[in-house]
Structure formats: C-alpha cells, structure tokens
N, C-alpha and C positions, 0 to 999 in steps of 0.2 A: 322725417324732420323737415326736409326741404319741401316736401309737399304741403305740410302744414304752413310753412311760410308763404307758399304760393296761394294757398286757400285764403289766408289772412290778408294778403295783398289784394285779391279779387274782392274779398268782402269789404275791405277798407275802401277801395274804389267805388264799390256798389253803394256803400253808405254815404260817401261824399256826394255821389251823383244823385241819390235820392234826397239827400239833405238840401242840395242845391235847388231841387225842384220845389221844395215847400218853404224856402227861406225868402224873406223879402228884405233882409238886412241891407246895410250900407255896402256899396262896392269898395269902400275903403279897407275893409277888413282883410280880403285876399291880397291886396297890395301890401298892406303891413306884414302879413304873414310871409309873402314872397321876399320882402326886404330882410326879415330875420334869417331866412334860409340862405339867402345870397351872402350875407355877412359871415356866415359860418359853413361854407360848403366843405364837404370832407376832403381831406388830403390823404396821400398814401401813407400807410404804416399803421401798425396796431396802436401804438401809443397815442398818436394823434386822433385816430378813430375812437379810441376809449374815452378821451376828453369829450368828444362830440356826442358820444352815446350818453354820457352822464348829463351833458348840457341839454340835449333833447328830451331826456327823461324828465328832467326838472321842468322844461316848458310844458310837457304833456301833463304832468301833475298839476300845474297851475291852471291849465285850461279844462281839466277833466270835468269839473262841475260848473264851468262857465261856458264853454263852447266846444261842443263834441267834435266839430269838424277839425278844429285846430289840434285838439287832443289826439285824434286819430291820425292826423297828419305827422305829428312828431313821433307817435308811437310806431308808425310804420317805418320811419327812418331809424329809430332805435333797433328795431328788429332786422332791417336790411343791413346795417352796419355790423351788428352782432353775428348775423348768418354769414357775412363775408369772411369773418375771422373765426368762425365756429367758437364764439366766446359764450359759454353757457350762462354765465352770470348776466350778461347783456340781454340774452333771449329771455331769461326769467323775468328781468325788469320789464321788457316789452309785453310779455304774456300777463304780467300782473296788471299792467295798465289796461290792456285789451280785455282782460277778464272783467275788470271793474266797469269798463264801458258796456260790454255785452250783457252784464248783469243789470245794468240800469236800463239798457235797451230791451231786455227781455229775450235776447237771443241765446236761449239756454242750450241749444244743440251745439253751437260753437263754444259756448262757455265750458261744456263738459269736455270737448276735445282739448282746449287750452289747459283746463285743470289736469287732465291726465299727462299731457305733455310736460307740464311744469313739475309734476311729481316725479317723472322720469329723470329730469334734469337736475332736481334739487336734492339729490341723495345726501350731500354733505352740507346742505344749507337748510336746517330745520325751519327757519323763519318762513321761508318761501314754500316749503312743504306744507306748513300749517295753513298759509294763505290759500294754497291750491286745494286743500281739503275743505276749506270754508266755502270756496267757489263751487266745488263739487257738490257739497251738501246742498247749496242753493239750487243746483241743477236737479238734484234728486227730489227736492221739496216741490219744485215746479211739476215734475212728473208724478208726484204723489207717492214717491218711494220713501215713506217716512222713516222706516227703520234705518236704511242706508244713510239717509240725511242726518239723523240724530248721532249715528255712529261717527260719522265724519266731523260733525260739529264738536262732539266731545273729545275726539282726538286732536282736533285743532286747538281747543281750549287748553288741553293738557300741555301741549307744546308751547303755546303762548305764555301760559303761567310759569312754566319752567324757565323760559327766556326773559321773564319780567315784562312782557308786552301786555300791559293791562288794558290798553285801549282796544286792541284787537281781540282780547279775551272777552271784553265787555260786548263788542260787536257780535261775537259768536253767541253770547247769552241772549242778546236781543234777537238774533236770527232764530235761535231755538224757541223763543216765545212766538215768533211769527209761524214757526212750523206747527206748533200746537194750535195756534189760532186758525190756521188754514184747515186743520183737521176737525175744527169745532170744539177742541178741548180748552175752552176759555179759562177754566179755573187753573189748569195746569200752565197756561201761557203767562198768567199774571205774575207769579213768583220770579220768572226769568226776566220779565221786563223790569221788576222792582230791583233785582240784583244788577242789571245792566245800568239802570239809571243811577243806582248808588255808586257804582264804580266811576261812571262819567262825572258825577257830581263831585266825587272826591278828587278827581283830576281837573275839575273846573273846565270841562270840555263842553262848550256851547253846542258844537256839532253833534256830540254824542247825546246830550239831553234832547236836542230837537229831534234827532232820529228816533229815540225810544218813545218820545211823546207822540210823534206822528204814527208810529206803528201801534202804540197802545190806543190812540184815537181811532184808527182804522178798525180795531177790534170792536169798538163800540159802534162803528158804522155797520159792521157785520151783524151785530146784535140789535140793530135798528134803534140804538139809544142816541138820538140826534144831539141832545143838549150836551151830554157828557162828551161825545165825539167832537162837537164844535169847539168846546172849551179847550180840550187838549190840542186840537190841530191849530187853533189860533196862537196858543202858547208856542208851539212848534214853529209856526210861520214867523213870529217875532224873532226868535232865536236864529233862524236861517237868514232873515234879512240882516240881522246884526253882524253876521260873519260874511254876508254877501255870497251865500251859497245858492247860486241860481237854480241848480237842479233840485235842491231841497225845497225851495219856494215853489217851483213848478209842481213838484209832487204833492205838496200840501194843498196848493190851490186846486188841483184836480179832485183831491178828496173832499174839500170844502164844497166845491161845485156839485159833487154827487150828493152830499148831504142836503144842500139847499134844494136840489131837484126833488129828493124824497120828501122833504118837508114843505114842498110847494112854495118855496121863497124863489120864485121864478126870476124875478128881476136881478136879485142878489146872485142867483146861480148863473144868469147870462153874464153879468159883470165879472164874476170871478172866473168863469170858464173863458171868457175873452182874454182876460189877463193871462191865464194858463196857456192859451193858444199862442199868444205873442211870445211868451217864454219858450214854448216848445219849438217854435220855428227858429228862435235864436240858438237854442240848444241842439237842434237838428235831431229830435227824438220822435221817430215815427210812432212809437207806442203812446208817448205822452200826448202828441198831437191828436192821435185817434180818440183818447180819453176826453180831451177837451172838446173835440167836435161832437162827441156822443152826448156830453152834458148840455151842449148848446142846442143840439137837436131835441132832446128831451124837455128842456125849459121852454122852447118855442112851441112844442107840441102841447105842453101844459097850459100855455097861454092861448091855445087855439090858433096860433099863427103858423098854419100848416105848410104855407109856401116856404117860409124861412126854415122850418123843421125839416122839410123835404130836402132843401138845398144842403143843409148841413149833413142829413143822413146820407145823401149821395156821396159827399166828401168822406163820410165814415166808410161806406162801402167801397169807394175807390181806394182809400188808405188800406183797408182790410185785404182788398185784392192785391194791392202792391206788396203788403207784408207777406201774404201767402205766396205771391210769385217769388219774392225774395227768398222765402224759406225753401221753396221747391228748388229754386236755383242753387241755393246753398247745398241742399241735400244732393242734387244732381252733380255739383262740382265735387263735393266730398266723395261720392261713389266713383266719379271718373278719376279723381286723384288717387283713390284706393286702388282702382283697377291699374292705373299707370304705375302706381307704386309696386304692385305685385309683378307687373311686367318688367319693371326696372330691377326689382329684387331678383327675379328669375334670371335676367341677363347678367347681373352682377354675380349671382351664385354660380352661373355657368362659367363665367370668366374666372371666378375664384377656383372653381373645380378644375378648369383647365390649367390654371397656374399651379395648383396643388399637384396635378398629374405630372406636369413638367418637372416640378420639384421632386416628386416621388421617383420619376425615372432617374433623374439626376442622382438622388440619394441611393437608389437601388444600385445604379452602375458604380457609384463611388463605394458603396458598401461591398459589392462584389470584388472591386479592386483591392479593398482592404483585406477582405477575406482571402482573396487569392494571395496577396502578399504575405498575410499571416500564415496561410498554409505552406507557402514556400519557405518562410522562416522556420515553421515548425518541422517540416521534413528535412530541411537542411540541418536544423539543430539536432533532430533525431539521428541523421546520418553522422553528424560530428560526434554526437554522444556514443554512437555505435563504434565509430572509428577510434574515439578516445578509449572506450572500454577494450577495443582490440589491442590498442597500444599498450594500455596498462597490463592486460592479460600477457601480451608478448614480453613486456618488461619483467612481469612477475616470473614467467617461464625462463626468461633469460637470466634473471637474478638466481632463480633455482638452479639452472644448469651451471652458472658460474660458482655458485656456492659448492655444488656438487664437485665441480672441477677442482676448486681450491682445497675443499676437504679431502678429495682423493689425493691431490698433490701432497698436502701435509701428511696424510696417513701413509701413503705409499713411498714417497720420496724421502721427506724429511724424517717421518717416523721410521721408515726402514733403515735409514742412515744411522739414526740414534740407536736403533735395536742392534745394528751391526757393531756400532762402536761399544755398546754395552757388552755384546757377546766377546769382542776382542778384550775388553777389560777382565772378563771372566777368565780369559786364557792366560793371563799374567800370574805367575807364581809369586804370591805375596811373601813367601818365606825368604826369598832371595833379596827382598828389599829391607832397607834400614828401617828402623822405627819411624824416622821422619818421613821417608818415602811412602811407608804404609799408611800414614795419616793423610798424605796428599792423594794416595790411591783411593781410599775410602771416601774422600771428599769428591773426587771426580766421579767415582762410581755412583754416588748419591745424586750428584748434579745431573748426570746423564739420565739416570732413572727418572728424576723429577721432570726433566725436559721432555722425556718420552711420554710421560703421563699427561703433561700439559698440552703437547701436540695432539695426542689422542683425544683429549677433552675438547680441545679447540676444534678439531676436525669433526668431531661429533656434534658439537653445539652449532657449528655453522650450518648444518643441515641434518638434524636428528632424523634417524630412520623412522621413528615413531611418529614424528610430525608429519612427515610426507605420507606415511602409509596409513595411519590411524587417526590423525587429526590432533588439534590442539589439546583437548581434554586429556587424552591418553599420554601425550607427550609431557604434559605438566605433571601427571600422576607420576610418571617415571622419574622426572626431575626432582620432585619432592621426596620420593623414596630414596633416591641416591644421596640427597642432601641430609636426610635423617639418619643415614649410615654413620655419619660423623659423630652423632650423639652430643655434640656441643650445643646445638640449637634445635628446639623442637618445632618443626614446621607442620602446619595443618593446612589442608586444602579443601575449601568449601565451594560447591558448585550448585547453581540454580538455573534451570532452563538448559540452553545449550544442547537442544535436542538434535540440531542439525550442524554439519560443518560449515565453517565460514570460508571465504575465498582465501587462496594461498597467501596473498600479501598480508592480509589482516592477521591470519594465524601466525605467520612467521614474526610479524611486528609485535604482536602480543606476547609470543613466546620469548623474543629477544628482551622485551621490557621486564617481564618476569625475571628472566635470567640475570639482567643487569642489576635489578633492585635487590634480588636475593643475594647476589655476590656482594652488594654493598652492605647488606645486613651482616653477612658473614664477616666481612673484612673490617667494618668500621663501627658498627652499632653497639657492640658489647651486649647484645640482647641474648636471652636464653629461650624466648618464645617468639614465634612469628606465625602470621596467618595470611593466606592468600585466598581471596574471595572473588569468584567469577559469576556474575549474574546477567541473565538476558531478559529483557522485556520486549514489548511490541515496538519500542522506539529506539532503544540504546542497548549497548554492551557495557556493563559496569565492571571494572577491575579495582579492587581495593586490597592494598598490602599494608599490614599493620605489624609493628614490632614494639618490644617493651624496653628498647635500648636507651641510648644517650639522649635522644630527643632531636629537637629541630636543629638542622644545620644552617648556619648563616649563609645568605645568598652569596656573599663574597668568597666563601670557602667551598661552595659546591664545585664538585669536580667535573670531569668530562663525562662520567657515567650519567649523572642526572641531566646534563645537557643533552646527551644522546637520547635518553628517555623522552624529553620534551620534543625533540626533533622528531622522533618516531610517532608520538602522539599527534603532533601537528600534520604529519604526513597522511594520517587517517582522519583528519579534520576533527579531531577530538579536543577535549579539555583535560587539563591535569591540575590537581590541587595538592599541595604539600602542607600538611597540618600537624602541628605539634600536639602530642597527647598528654593528659595529665594522669599521674605526676610525671611520668617519663615515657618516652617512646615517640614513635613518628608514624603518621598515616599518610599514604599516598593514594589519592582517589582519582581514577582515570574513567572518563566517559567517552565512548566512541558511538556515533550515530550509525544506525543500521542501514542508512541509505547507501553506504559505500561498502557494506559487507555482504 
C-alpha cells in the first residue's frame, strides 16, 4: 500500500512536470494555488487532518474537469494525509479522484492498479467498491478484455441500483454502450445509450446528457456517418459549455475536428483543433493535446500546407515519444516498487518469524514450567492420596482391632461376670425363700439372663465373625436369619451384583446401618413385613430398606438411631432419603459411590 502511494506521488509529479512543459497559461495560477495551500497547511492530529482531507478532496473535485494540475495537486495531499493516519476512507477518496483523472488521461495501467487497491480497501463501503469496478471495467475495455469489462460493469450497476445511485448506474450503462461500440457491435450499443440518456434526462443532468450524446456521436464517427455525428457532438458541446465543463468541451472539440478532417472541411477542422489545443494545454492532458495536434497536421496536409503539417506532426511524434517514455517509466517504477515491496515483505516476514520464534520459545518454556508444576502437584496429590488411603486403612484396622477388643472385653469380662452371677443364682435354694423373696429371685434371675444375652448380642454386633471372615453379604444373611427366628416380622433379603467384597470400613458401616434400621423396625414400626435390598452397579451401591409399618416419622421425633445412620452415610460420601410409603410404611434409600469402596 505504501508502494502504491510512492508510485502515485512519482506519477503525480511526472504529470505536473509534463503539464508545465506544454502549458502557456498565466503565471498567476500557481501563485493562487500556493496561497490556498498556505492558508490551510496541515496541523498535527487526526481530527484536524481529517478536516483538511475533506477540504482538499472538495478542491480536487472542483478542479477535476477544469484544471488537471490543481486537481492532481490536491488529490496528492488527500492521499498523503490519509496515508499518514492509515485512514482507509481518505485513501479511497484520493484513489477515486486519481482514477477519474487517469481515466481521462488514458493511463489505464495506473487505473487498474488504483482500482484493485480500492476494491481491497472498500470491503465495507459498497459505493466505492462499485466505482472501483467501473474503473476496472474501463481498463479491461481499453485492453479489449470485453467479457471481464462487461462483468465488472454489470456488478457495478447492481450495486449502484441497490444503493439508489442512479447517476452512477447511468454512467455504467453509457460505458457498456462504449464497450459494444469499440467491439463494432453498434446495434447492441445503442440500447445502452438510450437507457443511460433516459436516466440522465429524468434526473435533469446536463453533464449526463452531454456525455451520452458525445459517446453516441463518436459511434457515428466510427461508422463514418459525418452528419449524424456532427449533430450529436454539437448538442453535446452546447451542454458542456452550459455547465462550464472544460474537459467535456475539449473532448467534443477533438471529436469535431476529426469529423471535419474526414469531411475535408479543413479550415473548420483547423479552427476547432486550435481551440481544442488551447483547452488541452490548460487542462494539462497529454492525450488530448496529441489528438488536437494530429487533427491540425491532417487538416494542413489536406490543404497542401506541408510545412505546417510537418511542424504539427513533429509535435505529435514528440508527444507520442513523451507518452511512451512516461509509460515505460511508470512500468519500470512499478516493477522496481514491486521488487522493493518483495524485499521489504521478506524482511518483514523474517522479522515476524524471528519474533514468533522468540514468543514460541517463551511459550514453550512457560508451558514446560506449567507442565512441571502440574506434574509436581499431580505426584504430590497422588502421594497425599496414597497417604490418606494408608491412614484410612490404618484407621479401619485400628477400629477393627478396637471393636474386637471391646467385643472381647464385653464377652469375656462383663459376659463372664454375668454368667457367674447367673450361676450363683442357680445355687440359691428357692424353697427356703418366702413367696415374696421368690418373686424377687425370679425377677433378678430373668434380668441377669437378659443382660447376659444383650452383652453377647452387643459383643457379637460390634464385630460379627461372619462380617470379618466372609464379608457383608454372608453377615447380612446370618443377621436376617436370626431376626426371622422371632416370627413377629418377616424379613426378606434381596441382593443384585456384589460379586466382590468391599473394603472393611464400607462393609462395617453398611452392616451397622442395616442393623440400626432393622432394630428401629422391630422396636418402633409395628410392621409385620420388611425387605432389605442391596444392589451394585458400575457407579454406586444401593441399599433400600422398606417396611409396611406406621409410616413416616416427623423430623422432630427422629431419634439417635436415624441420626447415626445419616452420619454413617455421610462418612461414606453417600446420600440418604427417607420416604413415606402409601398407604403405610417407610422406605429408606441409601446410595454410596463406588469411588470410595
């Protein structure tokens, strides 16, 4: 993008220099121009420069069809300030002005570069995209790439019509007519001219009507229909003079001079070409100057005034050589800038790659630190988990040892004491006791027996031999069998899964939970049926105990037993639900995750 700016600056300066060579205008014009610039020199800051960009753009538009030198001067400043702030909208405004100038001047190689650059910048500005496509189509037409030209014209027309830009759409229609005219398809060109003229006429645009009349008049020039061409061109000239469009007048005058040469109206051709030459030097158009000189040379040749014809022909040849030199210089500059751009891109890419490698090294090092820290945390966490597992296992073993010790103490000491006491009671002769004393004896005997049985049951339940030796399932089977010996409540035990033993803590806690809940059923529920269901799946252990007794217990009346059950479930990280059954009964649903079993 910077290269394009440099290219345009070089071309602008070249145009100004070449223009100064062929101008004979007053010296006051540059002074006035310099005064305008001095009064509005750019100041620092984007806001101030934006105001200047818009001001210079307006100046350039006003001079575009009056004085090419001034128009290019202001366009160059618009581009320079926009480039300074990398403001795409300003660049596009400058490119649009420059494209119009280079289209009028016939510099189609530059026009194509400008159009492509504008399309790149105007992705979110469809109006300028459409203008760029129109200019690109003009370039394709010049190089006789008709299909590409028409595609771009039609794309531009579609955008202009969608945006309601009727004047621009009409211009494209007129250009499409020119495209068919240059290809020799005159019948196809005329409908486009008619459509364009009708649209301009509807908008009451003198410039549009004059442009279409001129282009249609030139069609008759190509067809060698002099009268029709002259009539249309004169109508066009009147309209351009009405709106003071100097370039339009210049273009029509050159076309009229060409017609007069062809029709041997040599004096009229000389007069008209001389006027065109004056206008072209004011407008600073090398192409139009060359056409005027060529018409003068032909007219003088027709009049047998060979010296004058030769003088003008020498000027034509000189101008053509200058145009060719400028074209070669532009091409050389473009290639040189393309090469410089590639070198610069390579250097920039190398710098970017170096920066990316630095960033990569930093990121790799930082990532290694993070991975190392994560590995440290993972190993440390694994070590802690292993240590916690060892602690839990040690606690479970300690609890098992303590339960065994307490169970042994209860069975051997307290149980033995109660057994001895019961034995001594058997040694008392009831016959020597009074009836009252015999009643007390029986009561004490029964109480000692009951206490002995309770101690045996308590010592057994603290650490059942079946639980330690054969596991939870066998212990629960034995427990249910003992409870069914009572005949008051019918207990059923259902099991699914449980193909492997669980850890000691889980088995003991689940056994204790079943024991607590079944004791509650026996003591408080008033049920005659109950079921214990133990199920294992790949995620959880489910324990469900259901009875048909009195139903839901109010939370405020729940005793120590249910609280103990909840505490045991929480120690296994499980969940417990107590649900009332219909019409009577209670359901306790316990879920234990297998991650801890």
